[in-house]
PAPARO-12837 format. One line per field, with one value per residue: x, y, z of N, C-alpha, C in turn; residue number from 0. Coordinates in Angstrom, 1 decimal. Example, Ala and Ser with C-alpha at 12.3 -4.5 7.8 and 13.67 -1.06 7.14 Angstrom:
BEGIN
nX = c(13.2  12.8)
nY = c(-5.7  -2.2)
nZ = c(7.8  7.1)
caX = c(12.3  13.7)
caY = c(-4.5  -1.1)
caZ = c(7.8  7.1)
cX = c(13.2  12.9)
cY = c(-3.3  0.0)
cZ = c(7.8  7.9)
n = c(0  1)
REM end
This chain:
BEGIN
nX = c(-12.9  -12.8  -10.2  -9.1  -9.8  -9.1  -6.0  -5.9  -6.7  -4.4  -2.5  -3.3  -3.1  -0.4  0.3  -0.6  0.9  3.5  2.9  1.8  4.6  5.8  4.3  1.9  -1.2  -4.4  -7.6  -11.0  -13.9  -16.1  -17.4  -17.6  -20.8  -22.0  -25.1  -26.7  -28.4  -29.5  -30.0  -29.9  -29.5  -30.2  -29.2  -29.5  -28.7  -30.1  -32.2  -34.2  -33.7  -33.2  -34.4  -33.1  -33.9  -32.7  -33.0  -32.0  -30.6  -28.0  -25.7  -22.7  -20.6  -18.2  -15.1  -12.0  -9.0  -5.8  -3.5  -3.8  -4.4  -6.9  -8.5  -10.4  -13.9  -16.5  -19.8  -23.4  -26.2  -29.2  -31.4  -33.6  -34.8  -36.0  -37.0  -37.7  -38.6  -37.4  -37.2  -37.5  -40.9  -40.9  -41.4  -39.9  -39.4  -37.6  -36.0  -33.1  -30.2  -26.8  -23.5  -21.0  -18.0  -15.9  -13.6  -10.8  -9.0  -8.7  -7.1  -4.6  -2.5  -0.7  1.1  0.0  -1.6  -3.5  -5.6  -7.0  -7.4  -9.1  -12.0  -13.0  -14.2  -14.3  -15.8  -17.4  -19.8  -21.6  -24.2  -27.2  -30.4  -34.0  -36.5  -39.5  -41.4  -40.5  -38.6  -36.6  -35.3  -34.9  -35.8  -34.4  -31.1  -27.8  -26.2  -23.8  -22.0  -19.7  -17.7  -17.2  -17.5  -18.1  -17.2  -19.3  -19.4  -19.3  -21.6  -23.1  -22.8  -21.5  -22.1  -20.6  -21.7  -21.0  -23.4  -24.9  -27.3  -28.9  -28.7  -29.0  -27.0  -25.1  -25.0  -24.9  -25.8  -25.4  -26.7  -25.8  -26.6  -25.1  -25.3  -23.9  -22.7  -23.1  -21.5  -19.2  -18.1  -16.8  -15.4  -13.4  -12.1  -11.1  -9.3  -7.5  -6.5  -5.0  -2.8)
nY = c(-12.2  -11.4  -11.9  -9.7  -7.8  -7.8  -7.7  -4.9  -3.6  -4.0  -3.1  -0.5  0.3  0.0  2.1  4.1  4.1  4.7  7.4  8.7  8.8  10.9  13.1  13.9  15.1  13.5  12.9  12.3  12.7  12.7  12.8  11.7  10.9  12.0  12.1  10.4  10.8  9.0  8.3  5.8  5.0  2.6  -0.3  -3.7  -7.2  -10.4  -12.5  -11.3  -8.8  -5.4  -2.2  -0.6  1.0  2.3  3.7  5.0  5.6  6.4  6.4  7.5  5.9  5.7  6.9  6.1  7.2  7.7  8.8  11.5  10.6  10.4  8.5  6.7  5.5  4.2  3.1  2.4  1.1  1.5  0.3  0.2  -1.4  -1.2  -3.0  -2.9  -5.1  -5.3  -7.4  -10.5  -9.3  -7.9  -7.3  -6.1  -5.9  -4.7  -4.7  -3.7  -4.1  -2.7  -2.6  -0.1  0.9  3.7  5.6  8.0  10.6  13.2  16.3  15.6  16.9  17.2  18.6  19.7  17.3  16.6  18.5  17.2  14.7  15.2  15.3  12.8  9.9  6.8  3.5  0.6  -1.9  -4.2  -6.5  -7.8  -8.7  -8.4  -9.9  -9.0  -8.9  -10.7  -11.7  -13.8  -16.9  -17.1  -15.8  -14.0  -12.6  -11.7  -8.5  -6.5  -3.8  -1.5  1.4  4.7  7.9  11.3  14.4  17.8  19.8  20.6  19.0  17.6  15.0  12.9  9.8  6.3  3.1  -0.2  -2.8  -5.7  -7.4  -10.1  -11.8  -10.0  -8.4  -5.3  -2.0  1.1  4.8  7.5  9.9  11.9  13.4  14.7  15.3  17.0  17.7  20.7  21.8  19.8  19.9  22.4  22.0  20.3  21.7  23.8  22.3  21.1  23.7  24.4  22.6)
nZ = c(-2.8  -0.2  0.5  -1.2  -0.2  2.5  1.9  0.9  3.2  4.9  3.4  3.5  6.1  6.4  4.8  6.2  8.5  7.6  6.2  8.8  10.3  8.7  9.4  8.0  6.7  6.8  5.8  5.3  3.4  5.2  8.5  12.1  12.8  10.9  8.6  5.8  2.6  0.2  -3.5  -6.0  -9.3  -12.2  -14.4  -14.3  -14.1  -13.9  -12.6  -14.6  -16.9  -15.8  -14.5  -12.0  -8.8  -6.0  -3.1  -0.1  3.3  5.3  7.9  9.6  11.8  13.3  12.9  12.6  14.4  13.5  15.0  13.8  11.4  9.4  7.3  7.1  7.2  9.1  8.6  8.6  7.0  5.6  3.0  0.2  -2.4  -5.8  -8.9  -12.1  -14.1  -17.8  -19.6  -18.9  -18.5  -15.0  -11.5  -8.7  -5.4  -2.5  0.7  2.8  4.6  5.5  6.4  6.2  4.4  3.9  2.4  1.8  0.2  1.4  2.2  1.8  1.0  -1.2  -3.5  -6.5  -6.8  -4.8  -5.1  -7.0  -5.9  -3.4  -3.6  -4.0  -2.7  -1.7  -1.4  0.1  0.5  2.4  3.1  3.8  2.5  1.5  -0.3  -0.6  -2.9  -5.6  -8.4  -8.2  -7.1  -4.4  -1.3  0.6  0.5  -0.7  -0.3  -2.0  -2.9  -4.4  -5.1  -6.4  -5.0  -6.1  -4.8  -5.0  -3.7  -0.1  0.7  -1.3  -3.5  -6.5  -8.2  -9.3  -9.0  -8.5  -8.5  -6.3  -5.5  -4.4  -6.4  -8.5  -10.7  -11.5  -12.9  -11.3  -10.9  -8.8  -6.5  -3.6  -0.2  2.0  5.6  7.7  11.2  12.5  14.6  15.3  13.0  12.8  15.3  14.1  12.2  13.9  15.1  13.3  12.5  14.7  14.7)
caX = c(-13.2  -12.6  -9.0  -8.5  -10.4  -7.6  -4.9  -6.1  -6.6  -3.1  -1.6  -3.8  -2.6  1.1  0.6  -1.1  2.0  4.5  2.5  2.2  6.0  6.1  3.7  0.9  -2.6  -4.9  -8.6  -12.0  -15.0  -17.1  -17.2  -18.7  -22.1  -22.9  -26.3  -26.4  -29.5  -28.9  -30.9  -29.2  -30.7  -29.1  -29.5  -28.8  -29.2  -29.9  -33.1  -34.5  -33.2  -34.3  -34.2  -33.4  -33.9  -32.2  -33.3  -31.2  -29.9  -26.7  -25.0  -21.4  -20.8  -17.0  -14.2  -10.7  -8.0  -4.4  -2.4  -4.4  -4.9  -8.4  -9.0  -11.4  -15.2  -17.5  -20.8  -24.4  -27.0  -30.6  -32.0  -34.7  -34.6  -37.3  -36.6  -38.6  -38.2  -37.8  -37.0  -39.0  -41.7  -41.0  -41.2  -38.9  -39.3  -37.1  -35.6  -31.7  -29.1  -25.3  -22.2  -20.2  -16.7  -15.6  -11.9  -10.7  -7.6  -9.0  -6.1  -3.0  -1.3  0.6  0.9  -0.6  -2.3  -4.3  -7.0  -8.0  -8.0  -9.8  -13.1  -12.9  -14.8  -14.2  -16.7  -18.0  -21.1  -21.6  -25.0  -28.3  -31.7  -35.1  -37.2  -40.9  -42.1  -39.2  -38.5  -35.6  -36.1  -34.8  -36.4  -33.4  -29.7  -26.8  -26.0  -22.4  -21.8  -18.7  -17.9  -17.0  -18.5  -17.1  -18.3  -19.2  -19.3  -19.3  -22.3  -23.5  -21.7  -22.3  -21.1  -20.7  -21.8  -21.2  -24.4  -24.9  -28.7  -29.7  -28.6  -29.0  -25.5  -25.2  -24.3  -25.9  -25.2  -26.0  -26.7  -25.9  -26.7  -24.6  -26.1  -23.1  -22.8  -21.6  -20.6  -18.2  -17.1  -16.0  -14.2  -12.4  -11.2  -10.1  -8.1  -6.4  -5.7  -4.1  -1.8)
caY = c(-10.8  -11.0  -11.8  -8.6  -6.6  -7.9  -7.2  -3.7  -2.9  -4.3  -1.7  1.1  0.2  0.2  3.4  4.9  4.0  5.4  8.6  9.3  9.1  12.1  13.9  14.2  15.0  12.6  13.0  12.0  13.7  12.5  12.8  10.7  11.3  12.4  11.5  10.7  10.4  8.7  7.7  5.5  4.2  2.0  -1.3  -4.7  -8.5  -11.4  -13.5  -10.3  -7.3  -4.6  -0.9  -0.6  2.2  2.1  4.8  4.7  6.5  6.1  7.0  7.1  5.6  5.3  7.4  5.8  8.4  7.2  10.0  12.7  10.3  10.0  8.6  5.7  5.7  3.1  3.5  1.3  1.9  0.9  0.7  -0.3  -1.7  -1.5  -3.3  -3.3  -6.0  -5.2  -8.6  -10.2  -8.3  -8.6  -6.4  -6.9  -5.1  -5.3  -3.8  -4.5  -3.3  -3.2  -2.2  0.8  1.3  4.5  5.8  9.1  11.3  14.6  17.1  14.9  18.1  16.8  19.8  19.5  16.2  17.3  19.0  16.1  13.6  15.5  15.0  11.6  8.8  5.0  2.8  -0.7  -2.1  -5.5  -6.6  -8.8  -8.0  -9.5  -9.3  -9.4  -9.1  -11.1  -12.8  -14.5  -18.1  -16.6  -14.1  -13.4  -12.5  -10.7  -7.1  -6.2  -2.8  -0.9  2.2  6.1  9.3  12.7  15.7  18.5  20.6  19.7  18.0  17.2  14.2  12.0  8.6  5.3  2.1  -1.7  -3.3  -7.0  -7.5  -11.1  -12.7  -9.3  -7.5  -4.1  -0.7  2.6  6.5  8.0  11.3  11.8  14.5  14.4  16.2  17.4  18.2  21.9  21.7  18.9  20.4  23.4  21.7  19.8  22.8  24.4  21.4  21.3  24.9  24.5  21.5)
caZ = c(-2.4  1.4  0.4  -1.9  1.0  3.5  1.3  0.7  4.6  5.3  2.6  4.0  7.3  5.9  4.1  7.3  9.1  6.6  6.2  10.0  10.4  7.6  9.8  6.8  7.5  5.6  6.2  4.1  3.4  6.4  10.1  12.8  13.0  9.5  7.8  4.2  2.0  -1.5  -4.3  -7.1  -10.4  -13.3  -15.1  -13.5  -15.3  -13.1  -13.6  -15.6  -17.2  -14.8  -14.3  -10.6  -8.2  -4.3  -2.2  0.9  4.3  5.8  9.1  9.8  13.4  13.6  12.2  13.6  14.3  13.8  15.2  13.0  10.1  9.6  6.1  6.8  8.0  9.2  9.1  8.6  5.9  5.4  1.6  -0.4  -4.1  -6.8  -9.9  -13.0  -15.2  -18.9  -20.5  -19.0  -17.3  -13.7  -10.7  -7.8  -4.3  -1.3  1.8  3.1  5.5  4.9  6.8  4.9  4.9  3.1  2.6  1.2  0.2  1.4  2.8  1.7  0.9  -2.5  -4.9  -7.9  -6.6  -3.7  -5.6  -7.7  -5.1  -2.4  -3.7  -4.3  -1.8  -2.5  -0.6  -0.1  1.4  2.5  4.1  3.7  2.0  1.8  -1.4  -0.3  -4.3  -6.2  -9.5  -8.0  -6.0  -3.1  -0.7  1.2  -0.4  -0.1  -1.0  -2.1  -3.6  -4.5  -6.2  -5.9  -5.1  -6.3  -4.0  -5.8  -2.9  1.2  1.3  -2.4  -4.1  -7.4  -7.8  -9.6  -8.3  -8.9  -7.5  -6.4  -4.7  -4.4  -7.6  -9.9  -10.6  -12.5  -12.3  -11.2  -10.8  -7.4  -6.0  -2.2  0.1  3.4  6.4  8.7  12.5  12.0  15.9  15.0  11.6  13.3  16.0  13.3  11.6  14.7  15.6  12.1  12.5  16.0  14.6)
cX = c(-12.9  -11.2  -8.3  -8.9  -9.2  -6.5  -4.9  -6.2  -5.2  -2.3  -2.0  -3.2  -1.1  1.7  0.5  0.6  3.1  4.2  2.7  3.7  6.3  5.4  2.2  -0.4  -3.3  -6.4  -9.5  -12.9  -16.1  -16.6  -18.0  -19.8  -23.1  -24.1  -26.4  -27.7  -28.8  -30.1  -29.8  -30.2  -29.8  -29.9  -28.7  -29.7  -29.1  -31.3  -34.2  -33.7  -33.7  -33.5  -34.6  -33.1  -33.6  -32.2  -32.4  -30.9  -28.7  -26.2  -23.6  -21.4  -19.3  -16.3  -12.6  -9.5  -6.5  -3.4  -2.5  -4.4  -5.8  -9.2  -10.1  -12.5  -16.1  -19.0  -22.1  -25.3  -28.4  -30.9  -33.0  -34.3  -36.0  -36.6  -37.6  -38.2  -38.5  -37.8  -36.6  -39.4  -41.3  -41.1  -40.6  -38.9  -38.7  -36.5  -33.8  -30.9  -27.5  -24.4  -21.6  -19.0  -16.2  -14.1  -11.7  -9.2  -7.7  -7.6  -4.6  -1.9  -0.2  0.4  0.9  -1.4  -3.4  -5.8  -7.9  -8.4  -8.8  -11.4  -13.7  -13.5  -14.9  -15.2  -17.0  -18.8  -21.4  -22.9  -26.1  -29.4  -32.6  -36.1  -38.6  -41.8  -40.5  -39.5  -37.6  -36.2  -35.9  -35.3  -35.1  -32.0  -28.7  -26.8  -24.4  -22.3  -20.3  -18.7  -17.0  -17.7  -17.7  -18.1  -17.9  -19.1  -19.3  -20.2  -22.7  -22.6  -22.7  -21.5  -21.4  -20.9  -21.7  -22.3  -24.5  -26.2  -29.3  -29.8  -28.7  -27.5  -25.7  -24.7  -25.2  -25.2  -26.3  -25.8  -27.0  -25.9  -26.0  -24.8  -24.8  -23.6  -22.1  -21.0  -19.3  -17.3  -16.2  -14.8  -13.1  -11.5  -10.5  -9.1  -7.2  -5.8  -4.9  -3.2  -0.9)
cY = c(-10.6  -11.1  -10.4  -7.7  -6.6  -7.2  -5.5  -2.8  -3.1  -3.1  -0.6  1.4  0.6  1.9  4.4  5.1  4.8  7.1  9.3  9.7  10.5  13.5  14.4  14.2  14.4  12.4  12.2  12.9  13.5  12.4  12.0  11.3  12.0  11.3  11.9  10.3  10.2  8.1  7.3  4.8  3.7  0.9  -2.6  -5.9  -9.5  -12.4  -12.6  -9.4  -6.5  -3.2  -0.9  1.0  1.9  3.3  4.2  5.9  5.4  7.1  6.6  7.2  5.9  6.1  7.3  7.0  7.8  8.2  11.1  12.1  9.7  9.7  7.6  6.0  4.6  3.5  2.3  2.1  1.0  1.4  0.0  -0.7  -1.8  -2.1  -3.7  -3.9  -5.7  -6.3  -9.7  -9.6  -8.8  -7.4  -7.0  -5.6  -5.2  -4.5  -4.5  -3.5  -3.6  -2.4  -1.6  1.0  2.4  4.7  7.3  9.7  12.8  15.1  16.1  15.9  18.0  18.0  19.1  18.1  16.2  17.6  18.2  15.0  13.9  15.4  13.9  10.9  7.4  4.2  1.4  -0.9  -3.6  -5.7  -7.9  -8.0  -9.2  -8.7  -9.8  -9.3  -9.6  -11.9  -13.8  -15.9  -17.8  -15.3  -13.4  -13.7  -11.7  -9.4  -6.8  -5.1  -2.4  0.1  3.3  7.0  10.3  13.9  16.9  19.9  20.0  19.0  17.0  16.1  13.4  10.8  7.7  4.3  0.6  -2.3  -4.7  -6.9  -8.9  -11.7  -11.5  -8.4  -6.2  -3.0  0.4  3.6  6.9  9.1  11.0  13.2  14.2  15.6  16.1  18.0  19.5  22.0  21.2  19.4  21.4  23.1  21.0  20.6  23.7  23.3  21.5  22.5  25.0  23.4  21.8)
cZ = c(-1.1  1.3  -0.1  -0.9  1.7  2.9  1.4  1.9  5.0  4.5  3.1  5.2  7.3  5.6  5.4  8.1  8.6  6.7  7.5  10.5  9.9  8.4  8.7  7.4  6.0  6.6  4.6  4.2  4.2  7.7  10.6  13.1  12.0  8.7  6.7  3.6  0.7  -2.3  -5.6  -8.0  -11.4  -13.6  -14.3  -14.2  -14.0  -13.6  -14.3  -15.7  -16.5  -14.9  -12.7  -10.1  -6.8  -3.8  -1.0  2.0  5.0  7.0  9.4  11.4  13.8  12.7  13.2  13.1  14.7  13.7  14.2  11.5  10.3  8.2  6.0  7.6  7.7  9.3  8.7  7.5  5.8  3.8  1.2  -2.0  -4.6  -8.3  -10.8  -14.3  -16.4  -19.9  -19.4  -18.0  -16.0  -12.9  -9.2  -6.6  -3.2  -0.6  2.0  4.0  5.3  5.9  5.6  5.4  3.5  3.2  1.4  1.0  0.3  2.3  3.1  1.5  -0.2  -3.5  -5.9  -7.8  -5.9  -4.1  -6.5  -6.7  -3.9  -2.4  -3.8  -2.8  -2.5  -1.1  -1.1  0.9  1.3  3.7  3.5  3.0  1.8  0.5  -1.1  -1.7  -5.1  -7.5  -9.4  -7.3  -5.0  -2.3  0.1  0.3  0.2  -1.0  -0.8  -2.9  -3.2  -5.6  -5.5  -6.1  -5.3  -5.4  -4.8  -5.1  -1.3  1.5  0.0  -3.1  -5.1  -7.5  -8.8  -8.9  -8.8  -7.9  -7.3  -5.1  -5.2  -5.8  -9.1  -9.6  -11.7  -11.9  -12.0  -10.8  -9.6  -7.3  -4.3  -1.7  1.5  4.2  7.5  10.0  12.5  13.3  15.7  13.8  12.1  14.2  15.2  12.5  12.6  15.1  14.7  12.3  13.6  15.9  14.1)
n = c(0  1  2  3  4  5  6  7  8  9  10  11  12  13  14  15  16  17  18  19  20  21  22  23  24  25  26  27  28  29  30  31  32  33  34  35  36  37  38  39  40  41  42  43  44  45  46  47  48  49  50  51  52  53  54  55  56  57  58  59  60  61  62  63  64  65  66  67  68  69  70  71  72  73  74  75  76  77  78  79  80  81  82  83  84  85  86  87  88  89  90  91  92  93  94  95  96  97  98  99  100  101  102  103  104  105  106  107  108  109  110  111  112  113  114  115  116  117  118  119  120  121  122  123  124  125  126  127  128  129  130  131  132  133  134  135  136  137  138  139  140  141  142  143  144  145  146  147  148  149  150  151  152  153  154  155  156  157  158  159  160  161  162  163  164  165  166  167  168  169  170  171  172  173  174  175  176  177  178  179  180  181  182  183  184  185  186  187  188  189  190  191  192  193  194)
REM end
């Protein structure tokens, strides 16, 4: 997994170098300081087959700028998990924290393609969790999530996510609301118009 992520990051850096030589504008759907509320729900399998819900809050802490190329966002997330076992009956409740990495294709300016790529946000989440009610043998575990979100407007997005939480793997559907700093957003638009 780490090897694949390293290869992906190297490829993204190479693409960034090539694209920056052509003066492309490449951005994502987030800005530094964005605050995001999300709720995921889906099914997971592990020690029991469960219906799981994940409420969470996320903050975008850092947005690298490679000479106007700003498609990566780095953040942190606090989340909870409630799993209701169907087979066998079980109840799992836990909390977790994760680092987040987002990348998007907004504002590429490729005719016929940008309108389809602009709303997408691809992400990975890597962290730890603690289950204080659990059906697994371990109270502490790893959180590894990945997937994509599709922005329906500037702040609301729906997504699909692969989830791994302390021995449970599955898939969820997510709804996210992004709260943006209007002053920073206006400054970014002004900068874009002046470039």
